[in-house]
N, C-alpha and C positions, 0 to 999 in steps of 0.2 A: 504494500500500500504506500503510495507516494504521500508526501506532506500535503499536497493539494487534496487528495482523497481523504486523508485524515481530517483536514480542516472541514471538508463537507460533512463528514461523519459527525464531527463535533457540533456543527450547526444543526444537523438533524436531531441530535440528542438534545441540544438546548431547546429546540422547538417542542420535542416530545415532553420534556419536563414542564414546559409552560402549559401544554395541553392536558397534562395529567393532574387532575385535582386531588387524587388520592395521595400525592406526595406532599408532606407537610412543608410549610414555608421555610423552616430552619434547614431541612435537608436540601431544598432547592437552592437556598443561599449558599450553603457550604459547597454544593456541587458547582454552582456558577463560579465560585471563587477558584476552584480547582480547574475548571474548564478555561477560565480566563488565563490562568497560569500556563496551561498547555498551549493555548493559542499564542500567548506572548513568546513562549519558548520556540514555537514553530516559526513565528515571524522573525525572531532574532536569528534562528538557524538559517533562514533564507538569506538574511543580510550577511551572514558569516560563512557562506558557502556550505551550508548544511552541517556545520559543526555543532554538536550539542552544547548547551549552556548549563551552567551550574551543576557540574558533575557530582559535587558533594551533596546536592539536594535534588535528586532527579524527580521530575514531576510524575513519572510513572510510579514511583514509590509512594508519593503522597496520594495519588489516585487509588493505589491498591489499599491503603489504609481506609480511605473513604468507602471503598467497595465492601470491605469486611464489615463495616458498620451498617451499610445500606442493604446488604443482601437478604437479611431476614424478612424485610418488609416489601422489597421490590425485586424479586428474582429475575424478571424479564429485563429490566434495565441494567441489572448487575451483569448479565451476560454481555451486553453491549459495552458496558464500562470495562469489563475484563479484557475484551478484545482490543479496545483502545489502549489500555494499559500495556498489554503485551506488545502491541505495535510500537508504542512509544519506547518501550524498553529495547526492542530490536533496533530502533533508530538511534539509540544512545541517549535518550532523554530520561 
């Protein structure tokens, strides 16, 4: 998955969160923060010839922590988030 495809997947996930009233506001805010960090990392990587940023604090790791907290209540979204985290890790984020 390219960074452009990953960006599209993130946008789709963001919209799905907005459209899903079963997700509480705190979880949505937390996930929006993580998704914002992911998008920022992707944007910076594009500017720096696809080199990962902040290797000491990878966004995939932060996303994985969120996934663990989120999965009990939202298994379908958790699968999508896990796929994104795996791709970020593979890309060095």
